[in-house]
C-alpha positions as a printed NumPy array, in Angstrom:
array([[ 99.021,  90.664,  91.529],
       [ 98.434,  87.215,  90.073],
       [ 96.32 ,  88.551,  87.206],
       [ 97.262,  88.353,  83.507],
       [ 98.149,  91.998,  82.899],
       [ 99.135,  93.552,  79.575],
       [ 99.527,  97.102,  78.264],
       [ 98.648,  97.605,  74.595],
       [ 98.557, 100.661,  72.387],
       [ 95.373, 101.585,  70.549],
       [ 96.719, 104.187,  68.104],
       [ 93.358, 104.969,  66.462],
       [ 92.002, 105.872,  69.928],
       [ 95.267, 107.671,  70.892],
       [ 95.745, 105.737,  74.095],
       [ 97.523, 102.934,  75.854],
       [ 95.154, 100.434,  77.427],
       [ 95.62 ,  98.213,  80.45 ],
       [ 94.01 ,  94.792,  80.155],
       [ 93.616,  92.566,  83.213],
       [ 92.632,  89.009,  82.359],
       [ 91.51 ,  90.368,  78.972],
       [ 89.245,  93.01 ,  80.517],
       [ 89.805,  96.746,  79.969],
       [ 90.974,  98.091,  83.317],
       [ 92.373, 101.51 ,  82.441],
       [ 93.918, 103.787,  79.848],
       [ 96.434, 106.569,  79.345],
       [ 95.361, 108.989,  76.629],
       [ 97.906, 110.889,  74.596],
       [ 98.518, 113.184,  71.657],
       [101.41 , 112.484,  69.275],
       [103.557, 114.636,  67.072],
       [106.577, 113.585,  65.003],
       [108.948, 113.078,  67.917],
       [106.961, 113.197,  71.165],
       [104.063, 111.639,  73.011],
       [102.117, 114.081,  75.2  ],
       [100.364, 112.147,  77.956],
       [ 97.092, 113.895,  78.796],
       [ 95.089, 111.715,  81.184],
       [ 95.392, 108.384,  82.97 ],
       [ 92.443, 106.502,  84.4  ],
       [ 91.992, 103.124,  86.098],
       [ 88.508, 101.651,  86.48 ],
       [ 87.393, 101.8  ,  90.118],
       [ 87.102,  98.002,  90.21 ],
       [ 90.875,  97.817,  89.724],
       [ 91.98 , 100.725,  91.927],
       [ 94.394, 100.286,  94.796],
       [ 96.259,  97.367,  93.24 ],
       [ 99.114,  99.191,  91.506],
       [ 97.618,  98.926,  88.043],
       [ 98.033, 102.655,  87.334],
       [101.781, 102.27 ,  87.753],
       [101.795,  99.16 ,  85.558],
       [ 99.944, 101.1  ,  82.857],
       [102.274, 104.098,  82.952],
       [105.406, 101.928,  83.048],
       [104.185, 100.031,  79.973],
       [103.385, 103.247,  78.116],
       [106.769, 104.785,  78.978],
       [108.567, 101.595,  77.952],
       [106.751, 101.743,  74.6  ],
       [107.758, 105.398,  74.149],
       [111.386, 104.482,  74.879],
       [111.287, 101.534,  72.452],
       [110.232, 103.785,  69.585],
       [112.603, 106.611,  70.528],
       [109.837, 109.104,  71.33 ],
       [110.198, 111.922,  73.829],
       [107.552, 112.214,  76.552],
       [105.677, 115.323,  77.687],
       [103.88 , 114.398,  80.936],
       [100.898, 116.777,  81.058],
       [ 98.999, 114.12 ,  83.024],
       [ 99.766, 114.598,  86.752],
       [ 99.896, 110.835,  87.36 ],
       [102.471, 110.292,  84.607],
       [104.466, 113.291,  85.86 ],
       [104.475, 111.905,  89.439],
       [105.492, 108.484,  88.186],
       [108.489, 109.93 ,  86.334],
       [109.48 , 112.049,  89.346],
       [109.553, 108.872,  91.474],
       [111.172, 106.633,  88.851],
       [114.153, 108.571,  87.569],
       [115.046, 105.839,  85.098],
       [112.357, 107.437,  82.889],
       [113.518, 111.042,  83.334],
       [115.617, 110.902,  80.172],
       [112.413, 110.541,  78.124],
       [111.444, 114.121,  79.011],
       [113.558, 116.596,  77.005],
       [115.908, 118.568,  79.264],
       [114.507, 121.879,  78.008],
       [110.978, 120.776,  79.018],
       [111.672, 119.423,  82.515],
       [111.273, 122.71 ,  84.417],
       [107.851, 123.12 ,  82.812],
       [106.81 , 119.847,  84.478],
       [108.716, 120.527,  87.723],
       [111.118, 117.665,  87.031],
       [114.865, 117.687,  87.782],
       [117.041, 118.864,  84.907],
       [119.785, 116.264,  85.336],
       [119.646, 112.491,  84.972],
       [119.344, 110.987,  88.451],
       [119.524, 107.269,  87.634]])
């Protein structure tokens, strides 16, 4: 990639933001409750598409959820696909919610 890439949380806006060289390149919007983060929509600016930045954004957001001990509900199809392909994040989705998102019930790491 070569770019300075960072994922930051903007809690007042209820989203994680992807910054590339200090420029807003994408976001993952969410809704929070006491114990879970429901990811609703992920978007990468067309100028940054096709370079893997969507995955960088989602990975950063999921890492932040893990760090604070929050469960994840992947309503956003992109986040759901990412988790289905990266089973190391499957444990963030509560077992009793996985079927709802068509995710495997067991840990496959």
